[in-house]
All heavy atoms as an XYZ file, in Angstrom:
762
protein
N     133.234    103.850     58.231
C     133.940    103.120     59.271
C     135.193    102.463     58.688
O     136.261    102.549     59.274
C     133.023    102.061     59.926
C     133.803    101.182     60.880
C     131.876    102.705     60.644
N     135.045    101.807     57.532
C     136.189    101.130     56.929
C     137.278    102.120     56.548
O     138.468    101.835     56.716
C     135.759    100.320     55.707
C     134.891     99.105     55.996
C     134.401     98.491     54.693
C     135.640     98.072     56.809
N     136.883    103.271     56.048
C     137.855    104.293     55.658
C     138.659    104.772     56.859
O     139.873    104.950     56.774
C     137.125    105.467     54.999
O     138.031    106.453     54.620
N     137.992    104.964     57.974
C     138.675    105.383     59.192
C     139.653    104.314     59.653
O     140.789    104.611     60.015
C     137.658    105.682     60.310
O     136.797    106.726     59.872
C     138.346    106.094     61.594
N     139.220    103.064     59.606
C     140.106    101.950     59.976
C     141.328    101.919     59.063
O     142.455    101.715     59.530
C     139.370    100.621     59.893
S     138.022    100.421     61.076
N     141.105    102.112     57.772
C     142.209    102.080     56.808
C     143.203    103.191     57.081
O     144.415    102.963     57.095
C     141.669    102.184     55.388
N     142.702    104.406     57.308
C     143.607    105.534     57.520
C     144.408    105.380     58.809
O     145.522    105.885     58.909
C     142.846    106.855     57.504
O     141.967    106.937     58.592
N     143.835    104.675     59.776
C     144.542    104.444     61.044
C     145.391    103.170     61.000
O     146.078    102.860     61.963
C     143.543    104.361     62.190
C     142.873    105.679     62.485
C     141.958    105.576     63.671
C     141.367    106.935     63.977
N     140.555    106.928     65.191
N     145.299    102.423     59.891
C     146.063    101.185     59.787
C     145.532    100.084     60.684
O     146.272     99.181     61.079
N     144.246    100.142     61.015
C     143.634     99.141     61.887
C     142.960     98.074     61.034
O     141.735     98.049     60.869
C     142.634     99.807     62.827
C     142.200     98.883     63.955
O     142.420     97.658     63.850
O     141.639     99.397     64.943
N     143.773     97.184     60.489
C     143.272     96.149     59.588
C     142.338     95.180     60.301
O     141.358     94.725     59.715
C     144.442     95.402     58.952
N     142.628     94.862     61.550
C     141.769     93.922     62.289
C     140.349     94.455     62.407
O     139.381     93.728     62.174
C     142.340     93.634     63.678
C     143.611     92.815     63.639
O     143.830     92.097     62.629
O     144.391     92.895     64.601
N     140.225     95.724     62.765
C     138.889     96.314     62.911
C     138.204     96.432     61.552
O     137.005     96.187     61.424
C     138.959     97.674     63.598
C     137.581     98.210     63.980
C     137.682     99.416     64.871
C     137.943     98.918     66.278
N     137.892     99.973     67.279
N     138.970     96.784     60.519
C     138.403     96.879     59.169
C     137.876     95.512     58.726
O     136.782     95.412     58.167
C     139.446     97.397     58.178
N     138.648     94.460     58.989
C     138.202     93.120     58.624
C     136.993     92.692     59.451
O     136.097     92.012     58.945
C     139.344     92.122     58.754
C     140.371     92.333     57.657
C     141.481     91.308     57.644
O     141.338     90.249     58.293
O     142.477     91.566     56.961
N     136.934     93.114     60.715
C     135.760     92.830     61.544
C     134.506     93.411     60.893
O     133.488     92.730     60.750
C     135.945     93.415     62.954
C     134.676     93.421     63.754
C     134.258     92.279     64.415
C     133.888     94.562     63.823
C     133.065     92.285     65.142
C     132.696     94.573     64.545
C     132.285     93.425     65.211
N     134.580     94.692     60.489
C     133.420     95.342     59.881
C     133.087     94.743     58.519
O     131.913     94.599     58.170
C     133.622     96.851     59.788
C     133.514     97.497     61.139
C     134.508     98.053     61.873
C     132.325     97.591     61.932
N     134.027     98.495     63.074
C     132.682     98.223     63.138
C     131.001     97.204     61.751
C     131.765     98.484     64.144
C     130.075     97.467     62.757
C     130.460     98.096     63.937
N     134.101     94.372     57.755
C     133.835     93.737     56.457
C     133.125     92.404     56.671
O     132.149     92.100     55.980
C     135.144     93.521     55.693
C     134.956     92.783     54.373
S     133.888     93.630     53.179
C     134.951     94.962     52.681
N     133.585     91.624     57.631
C     132.935     90.337     57.907
C     131.504     90.531     58.391
O     130.623     89.739     58.064
C     133.757     89.521     58.896
C     135.017     88.979     58.257
O     135.048     88.660     57.071
N     136.077     88.873     59.041
N     131.266     91.594     59.155
C     129.900     91.895     59.604
C     129.017     92.202     58.399
O     127.863     91.744     58.326
C     129.905     93.058     60.585
N     129.545     92.976     57.449
C     128.787     93.289     56.229
C     128.456     92.013     55.460
O     127.312     91.809     55.037
C     129.597     94.226     55.318
C     129.722     95.636     55.808
S     130.872     96.629     54.801
C     130.212     96.440     53.159
N     129.472     91.172     55.286
C     129.279     89.938     54.526
C     128.283     89.008     55.216
O     127.441     88.394     54.555
C     130.625     89.224     54.319
C     131.635     89.980     53.446
C     132.996     89.292     53.500
C     131.137     90.108     52.015
N     128.351     88.935     56.539
C     127.419     88.103     57.306
C     125.985     88.587     57.135
O     125.051     87.793     57.069
C     127.803     88.114     58.802
O     129.113     87.550     58.929
C     126.828     87.302     59.643
N     125.810     89.910     57.028
C     124.477     90.497     56.846
C     124.018     90.479     55.390
O     122.971     91.021     55.055
C     124.450     91.932     57.376
C     124.491     91.996     58.894
O     124.242     90.962     59.542
O     124.770     93.082     59.436
N     124.852     89.874     54.528
C     124.466     89.756     53.120
C     124.695     91.016     52.304
O     124.142     91.161     51.217
N     125.505     91.922     52.827
C     125.797     93.166     52.117
C     126.999     92.935     51.213
O     128.064     92.522     51.680
C     126.086     94.312     53.111
C     124.872     94.545     53.998
C     126.504     95.578     52.363
C     125.127     95.467     55.172
N     126.804     93.204     49.921
C     127.898     93.049     48.962
C     128.796     94.280     49.059
O     128.330     95.405     48.884
C     127.344     92.916     47.550
C     128.421     92.671     46.531
C     127.809     92.368     45.171
N     128.858     92.118     44.229
C     129.012     92.778     43.089
N     128.142     93.692     42.736
N     130.016     92.502     42.296
N     130.091     94.088     49.338
C     130.968     95.248     49.506
C     131.226     95.970     48.188
O     131.321     95.354     47.129
C     132.261     94.635     50.052
C     132.227     93.209     49.641
C     130.779     92.826     49.553
N     131.336     97.260     48.283
C     131.666     98.089     47.121
C     133.173     98.021     46.880
O     133.939     97.548     47.730
C     131.272     99.543     47.382
O     132.071    100.078     48.429
N     133.588     98.524     45.733
C     135.008     98.614     45.447
C     135.724     99.486     46.457
O     136.842     99.190     46.876
N     135.054    100.553     46.870
C     135.647    101.453     47.868
C     135.865    100.723     49.196
O     136.897    100.880     49.835
C     134.745    102.665     48.085
C     135.324    103.675     49.041
C     134.432    104.899     49.224
O     133.600    105.184     48.351
O     134.598    105.563     50.253
N     134.894     99.909     49.600
C     135.026     99.163     50.861
C     136.182     98.177     50.772
O     136.992     98.067     51.701
C     133.721     98.437     51.179
N     136.284     97.464     49.655
C     137.384     96.523     49.482
C     138.724     97.246     49.423
O     139.724     96.759     49.966
C     137.168     95.676     48.226
C     136.020     94.667     48.318
C     135.698     94.113     46.937
C     136.356     93.545     49.281
N     138.742     98.408     48.787
C     139.977     99.203     48.730
C     140.437     99.587     50.134
O     141.639     99.603     50.416
C     139.767    100.472     47.905
O     139.595    100.170     46.553
N     139.494     99.890     51.008
C     139.830    100.228     52.390
C     140.551     99.076     53.080
O     141.508     99.290     53.829
C     138.586    100.604     53.186
S     137.904    102.209     52.747
N     140.114     97.849     52.808
C     140.776     96.690     53.398
C     142.186     96.535     52.860
O     143.112     96.211     53.608
C     139.977     95.405     53.102
C     138.908     94.987     54.102
C     139.488     94.460     55.362
C     137.866     96.003     54.327
N     142.354     96.769     51.578
C     143.689     96.693     50.970
C     144.607     97.727     51.614
O     145.722     97.407     52.049
C     143.627     96.908     49.439
C     145.017     97.022     48.851
C     142.854     95.783     48.764
N     144.134     98.964     51.701
C     144.944    100.053     52.259
C     145.238     99.808     53.738
O     146.371    100.012     54.196
C     144.257    101.419     52.034
C     144.969    102.534     52.786
C     144.190    101.722     50.540
N     144.248     99.353     54.503
C     144.459     99.075     55.930
C     145.556     98.038     56.120
O     146.442     98.198     56.968
C     143.163     98.602     56.581
N     145.509     96.981     55.324
C     146.544     95.946     55.438
C     147.893     96.451     54.944
O     148.931     96.107     55.509
C     146.120     94.685     54.684
C     145.147     93.857     55.486
O     145.537     93.096     56.356
N     143.863     94.029     55.223
N     147.886     97.274     53.912
C     149.146     97.848     53.421
C     149.769     98.746     54.483
O     150.987     98.726     54.684
C     148.902     98.630     52.138
N     148.929     99.517     55.175
C     149.437    100.427     56.210
C     150.045     99.686     57.392
O     150.875    100.247     58.102
C     148.327    101.363     56.695
C     147.999    102.430     55.684
O     148.750    102.683     54.752
N     146.843    103.054     55.845
N     149.637     98.440     57.604
C     150.211     97.660     58.701
C     151.334     96.750     58.213
O     151.960     96.068     59.011
C     149.142     96.790     59.401
O     148.611     95.863     58.453
C     148.040     97.631     59.996
N     151.562     96.718     56.898
C     152.616     95.866     56.345
C     152.232     94.401     56.262
O     153.092     93.536     56.136
N     150.932     94.116     56.327
C     150.455     92.735     56.258
C     150.363     92.297     54.798
O     149.353     92.486     54.137
C     149.090     92.617     56.933
C     148.530     91.199     56.923
O     149.140     90.307     56.294
O     147.475     90.997     57.542
N     151.443     91.719     54.313
C     151.527     91.339     52.900
C     150.439     90.345     52.508
O     149.812     90.482     51.466
C     152.902     90.768     52.606
C     153.102     90.417     51.156
C     154.475     89.912     50.901
N     154.658     88.643     51.592
C     155.679     87.841     51.398
N     156.624     88.179     50.585
N     155.763     86.714     52.043
N     150.207     89.346     53.336
C     149.182     88.340     53.014
C     147.797     88.966     52.970
O     146.990     88.647     52.097
C     149.246     87.195     54.009
C     150.512     86.368     53.862
C     150.663     85.321     54.949
O     149.666     85.010     55.637
O     151.781     84.823     55.095
N     147.502     89.856     53.915
C     146.219     90.544     53.918
C     146.049     91.425     52.689
O     144.979     91.461     52.077
N     147.121     92.100     52.314
C     147.090     92.948     51.118
C     146.764     92.110     49.894
O     145.880     92.449     49.106
C     148.442     93.676     50.913
C     148.539     94.286     49.531
C     148.646     94.737     51.980
N     147.480     91.007     49.733
C     147.266     90.150     48.568
C     145.850     89.571     48.549
O     145.200     89.529     47.502
C     148.306     89.036     48.514
C     149.664     89.523     48.130
N     150.045     89.707     46.830
C     150.716     89.893     48.892
C     151.285     90.151     46.796
N     151.717     90.286     48.042
N     145.367     89.136     49.711
C     144.018     88.559     49.789
C     142.963     89.572     49.353
O     142.130     89.285     48.483
C     143.719     88.078     51.214
C     142.284     87.731     51.424
N     141.727     86.578     50.940
C     141.287     88.423     52.033
C     140.433     86.562     51.251
N     140.142     87.658     51.917
N     142.998     90.763     49.955
C     141.958     91.748     49.670
C     142.114     92.352     48.283
O     141.130     92.710     47.646
C     141.893     92.806     50.764
C     141.374     92.218     52.026
C     142.069     91.964     53.167
C     140.046     91.734     52.260
N     141.262     91.365     54.094
C     140.009     91.213     53.565
C     138.883     91.690     51.495
C     138.855     90.663     54.123
C     137.729     91.147     52.049
C     137.726     90.648     53.347
N     143.350     92.411     47.779
C     143.544     92.897     46.409
C     142.943     91.904     45.421
O     142.292     92.307     44.455
C     145.034     93.116     46.134
C     145.294     93.837     44.851
S     144.599     95.516     44.884
C     145.474     96.250     43.544
N     143.131     90.616     45.667
C     142.498     89.601     44.809
C     140.985     89.730     44.853
O     140.315     89.661     43.824
C     142.930     88.194     45.224
C     144.289     87.780     44.720
C     144.552     86.303     44.929
N     144.390     85.881     46.324
C     145.349     85.937     47.247
N     146.547     86.389     46.933
N     145.128     85.543     48.468
N     140.432     89.907     46.044
C     138.985     90.081     46.183
C     138.515     91.308     45.400
O     137.486     91.265     44.726
C     138.595     90.233     47.660
C     138.772     88.983     48.485
C     137.814     87.881     48.089
O     136.626     88.156     47.847
O     138.276     86.719     48.014
N     139.284     92.387     45.507
C     138.928     93.617     44.812
C     138.961     93.420     43.303
O     138.021     93.780     42.598
C     139.880     94.740     45.226
C     139.677     96.109     44.596
C     138.278     96.638     44.878
C     140.717     97.081     45.139
N     140.014     92.813     42.798
C     140.140     92.592     41.365
C     139.030     91.670     40.868
O     138.405     91.927     39.841
C     141.540     92.045     41.015
C     142.577     93.162     41.219
C     141.590     91.511     39.591
C     144.019     92.693     41.173
N     138.756     90.613     41.632
C     137.712     89.663     41.218
C     136.306     90.234     41.330
O     135.379     89.714     40.718
C     137.815     88.362     42.013
C     139.044     87.571     41.700
N     139.387     87.168     40.429
C     140.024     87.123     42.499
C     140.512     86.505     40.460
N     140.935     86.469     41.700
N     136.146     91.317     42.084
C     134.812     91.913     42.221
C     134.386     92.624     40.938
O     133.212     92.913     40.744
C     134.782     92.905     43.391
O     135.467     94.102     43.059
N     135.370     92.917     40.078
C     135.050     93.541     38.799
C     134.984     95.054     38.823
O     134.727     95.677     37.804
N     135.231     95.668     39.974
C     135.209     97.132     40.038
C     136.564     97.680     39.638
O     137.562     96.967     39.613
C     134.827     97.644     41.451
C     133.453     97.177     41.857
C     135.859     97.233     42.472
N     136.605     98.958     39.330
C     137.874     99.602     38.989
C     138.730     99.745     40.240
O     138.254    100.223     41.271
C     137.642    100.974     38.373
C     137.044    100.879     36.989
O     137.298     99.924     36.262
N     136.247    101.857     36.626
N     139.966     99.332     40.121
C     140.911     99.466     41.225
C     141.599    100.822     41.082
O     142.106    101.153     40.019
C     141.949     98.324     41.199
C     142.885     98.419     42.394
C     141.258     96.959     41.167
N     141.602    101.599     42.154
C     142.142    102.952     42.100
C     143.670    102.959     42.128
O     144.308    102.018     42.603
C     141.642    103.792     43.288
O     142.172    103.238     44.504
C     140.120    103.838     43.343
N     144.223    104.057     41.643
C     145.670    104.254     41.691
C     146.153    104.218     43.134
O     147.180    103.605     43.439
C     146.038    105.606     41.040
O     145.563    105.596     39.701
C     147.534    105.843     41.047
N     145.393    104.855     44.029
C     145.766    104.873     45.451
C     145.892    103.458     46.002
O     146.831    103.144     46.738
C     144.722    105.647     46.269
C     144.982    105.590     47.755
C     143.807    106.059     48.611
O     142.672    106.126     48.118
O     144.055    106.345     49.780
N     144.971    102.611     45.626
C     144.975    101.237     46.106
C     146.199    100.491     45.572
O     146.913     99.824     46.329
C     143.679    100.557     45.686
S     143.424     98.979     46.474
N     146.444    100.593     44.272
C     147.623     99.953     43.697
C     148.898    100.476     44.356
O     149.797     99.696     44.688
C     147.700    100.191     42.183
C     146.999     99.152     41.363
C     145.897     99.498     40.611
C     147.440     97.837     41.320
C     145.243     98.556     39.822
C     146.801     96.889     40.545
C     145.702     97.247     39.785
N     148.982    101.787     44.549
C     150.179    102.361     45.163
C     150.396    101.836     46.571
O     151.536    101.581     46.975
C     150.106    103.888     45.156
C     150.312    104.477     43.779
O     150.773    103.810     42.864
N     149.963    105.734     43.630
N     149.318    101.682     47.332
C     149.436    101.142     48.692
C     149.966     99.719     48.655
O     150.829     99.335     49.467
C     148.080    101.183     49.397
N     149.479     98.943     47.704
C     149.931     97.554     47.579
C     151.403     97.505     47.185
O     152.194     96.751     47.761
C     149.065     96.789     46.555
C     149.660     95.435     46.246
C     147.646     96.650     47.065
N     151.770     98.315     46.204
C     153.163     98.325     45.745
C     154.092     98.781     46.872
O     155.160     98.194     47.084
C     153.306     99.202     44.484
C     152.541     98.546     43.322
C     154.778     99.409     44.128
C     152.290     99.458     42.138
N     153.676     99.780     47.633
C     154.477    100.238     48.772
C     154.661     99.124     49.793
O     155.757     98.932     50.331
C     153.820    101.440     49.452
O     153.905    102.567     48.635
N     153.586     98.379     50.060
C     153.680     97.262     51.006
C     154.636     96.193     50.479
O     155.424     95.632     51.246
C     152.297     96.660     51.265
N     154.594     95.934     49.187
C     155.513     94.953     48.588
C     156.956     95.407     48.749
O     157.835     94.619     49.116
C     155.205     94.751     47.100
S     153.640     93.932     46.768
N     157.202     96.679     48.480
C     158.563     97.220     48.589
C     159.041     97.152     50.035
O     160.172     96.743     50.299
C     158.619     98.666     48.036
C     159.946     99.327     48.354
C     158.366     98.658     46.531
N     158.180     97.539     50.984
C     158.552     97.493     52.402
C     158.892     96.067     52.851
O     159.719     95.872     53.725
C     157.425     98.048     53.270
C     157.295     99.544     53.192
C     156.124    100.036     54.004
C     155.900    101.514     53.754
N     154.658    101.994     54.366
N     158.220     95.089     52.230
C     158.469     93.691     52.567
C     159.545     93.069     51.671
O     159.733     91.860     51.679
C     157.172     92.881     52.468
C     156.268     93.118     53.641
O     156.587     92.733     54.750
N     155.147     93.776     53.408
N     160.194     93.913     50.886
C     161.276     93.482     49.981
C     160.829     92.386     49.032
O     161.555     91.441     48.757
C     162.494     93.061     50.785
C     163.046     94.208     51.575
C     164.316     93.901     52.244
N     164.773     95.152     52.849
C     165.575     95.206     53.861
N     166.054     94.121     54.369
N     165.927     96.376     54.347
N     159.600     92.543     48.546
C     159.030     91.592     47.587
C     158.920     92.292     46.235
O     157.840     92.677     45.792
C     157.659     91.123     48.084
C     157.101     89.969     47.271
O     157.689     89.632     46.212
O     156.075     89.402     47.700
N     160.080     92.449     45.585
C     160.105     93.194     44.328
C     159.339     92.469     43.224
O     158.754     93.116     42.352
C     161.544     93.452     43.877
O     162.230     92.236     43.675
N     159.305     91.144     43.269
C     158.552     90.394     42.265
C     157.075     90.723     42.310
O     156.439     90.955     41.270
N     156.512     90.765     43.512
C     155.095     91.100     43.659
C     154.857     92.551     43.252
O     153.859     92.860     42.585
C     154.634     90.867     45.092
N     155.763     93.450     43.625
C     155.618     94.856     43.242
C     155.574     94.979     41.724
O     154.721     95.687     41.175
C     156.764     95.685     43.817
N     156.453     94.265     41.049
C     156.483     94.308     39.585
C     155.194     93.750     38.982
O     154.675     94.294     38.003
C     157.689     93.542     39.059
C     159.002     94.258     39.325
C     160.219     93.433     38.936
O     160.074     92.406     38.236
O     161.328     93.831     39.335
N     154.655     92.697     39.577
C     153.392     92.121     39.073
C     152.239     93.102     39.225
O     151.391     93.223     38.336
C     153.086     90.798     39.769
C     153.983     89.652     39.319
C     153.508     88.313     39.845
N     153.556     88.212     41.305
C     154.649     87.900     42.008
N     155.794     87.677     41.396
N     154.599     87.809     43.318
N     152.206     93.828     40.355
C     151.135     94.801     40.548
C     151.308     96.003     39.626
O     150.323     96.565     39.146
C     151.022     95.222     42.013
C     150.330     94.192     42.855
C     151.011     93.499     43.844
C     148.992     93.882     42.647
C     150.378     92.535     44.614
C     148.349     92.916     43.407
C     149.043     92.249     44.391
N     152.547     96.409     39.370
C     152.780     97.494     38.407
C     152.295     97.060     37.032
O     151.643     97.824     36.318
C     154.270     97.899     38.390
C     154.628     98.627     39.683
C     154.579     98.764     37.163
C     156.113     98.854     39.888
N     152.571     95.824     36.670
C     152.106     95.296     35.379
C     150.581     95.229     35.344
O     149.957     95.554     34.329
C     152.711     93.912     35.149
C     152.816     93.491     33.730
C     153.483     94.503     32.809
O     154.507     95.111     33.161
O     152.948     94.696     31.705
N     149.960     94.849     36.472
C     148.492     94.804     36.544
C     147.903     96.200     36.364
O     146.853     96.364     35.732
C     148.037     94.204     37.878
N     148.582     97.203     36.909
C     148.130     98.593     36.719
C     148.151     98.939     35.239
O     147.171     99.456     34.704
C     149.045     99.577     37.458
C     148.900     99.614     38.938
S     150.027    100.816     39.687
C     149.104    102.339     39.432
N     149.269     98.664     34.624
C     149.423     99.003     33.204
C     148.419     98.248     32.347
O     147.909     98.797     31.366
C     150.851     98.737     32.769
C     151.821     99.736     33.368
C     153.208     99.633     32.788
N     154.019    100.720     33.300
C     155.224    100.563     33.839
N     155.765     99.364     33.892
N     155.887    101.603     34.284
N     148.126     97.004     32.716
C     147.128     96.218     31.981
C     145.759     96.890     32.023
O     144.944     96.696     31.134
C     147.008     94.799     32.553
C     148.209     93.930     32.244
O     149.034     94.307     31.371
O     148.338     92.860     32.895
N     145.510     97.655     33.086
C     144.233     98.361     33.242
C     144.304     99.801     32.742
O     143.393    100.582     32.950
C     143.809     98.324     34.700
C     143.363     96.948     35.126
C     143.218     96.847     36.628
N     142.688     95.558     37.002
C     143.352     94.425     37.003
N     144.623     94.403     36.621
N     142.797     93.293     37.349
N     145.435    100.155     32.122
C     145.578    101.504     31.579
C     145.915    102.555     32.630
O     145.710    103.744     32.400
N     146.426    102.123     33.769
C     146.785    103.042     34.851
C     148.307    103.125     34.921
O     148.974    102.097     35.031
C     146.245    102.549     36.216
C     144.734    102.346     36.156
C     146.637    103.517     37.325
C     144.185    101.616     37.376
N     148.828    104.315     34.857
C     150.276    104.498     34.977
C     150.656    104.621     36.451
O     150.039    105.396     37.184
C     150.745    105.736     34.212
C     150.948    105.491     32.747
C     151.919    104.357     32.428
O     153.046    104.338     32.981
O     151.554    103.480     31.635
N     151.654    103.891     36.891
C     152.094    103.992     38.281
C     152.570    105.403     38.609
O     153.220    106.046     37.784
C     153.268    103.008     38.362
C     153.105    102.108     37.188
C     152.407    102.905     36.136
N     152.202    105.871     39.784
C     152.604    107.211     40.211
C     153.472    107.155     41.459
O     153.814    108.174     42.024
C     151.369    108.085     40.506
O     150.582    107.450     41.516
C     150.548    108.303     39.264
N     153.817    105.972     41.878
C     154.611    105.806     43.096
C     156.069    106.112     42.791
O     156.551    105.819     41.717
C     154.411    104.389     43.645
C     154.795    104.351     45.097
C     155.161    103.367     42.858
C     154.226    103.171     45.819
N     156.742    106.719     43.743
C     158.148    107.083     43.548
C     159.045    106.244     44.406
O     158.757    105.822     45.434
C     158.349    108.559     43.880
C     157.564    109.439     42.933
C     157.708    110.899     43.286
O     158.600    111.262     44.061
O     156.916    111.678     42.776
């Protein structure tokens, strides 16, 4: 469900389902959190992207290249080059080379 919401850019619905999971005591996987990051990136919601990316990083799971690229793209679209640079540095800190053009 979260993946479908992310691909459609429906961040509100993705967050609804994530909150339902959390309310039921279900610990989200890295993939589920990545879906929230991508959904918010697809809608250009910079604050949502940053929030869910922090949650993803703090969860201790590996953050995918796709997820980082979505965040960096959202930063660029919002003309936030400082944040884009910080996320590129975070990728490199994890041994991931940026693939975004």
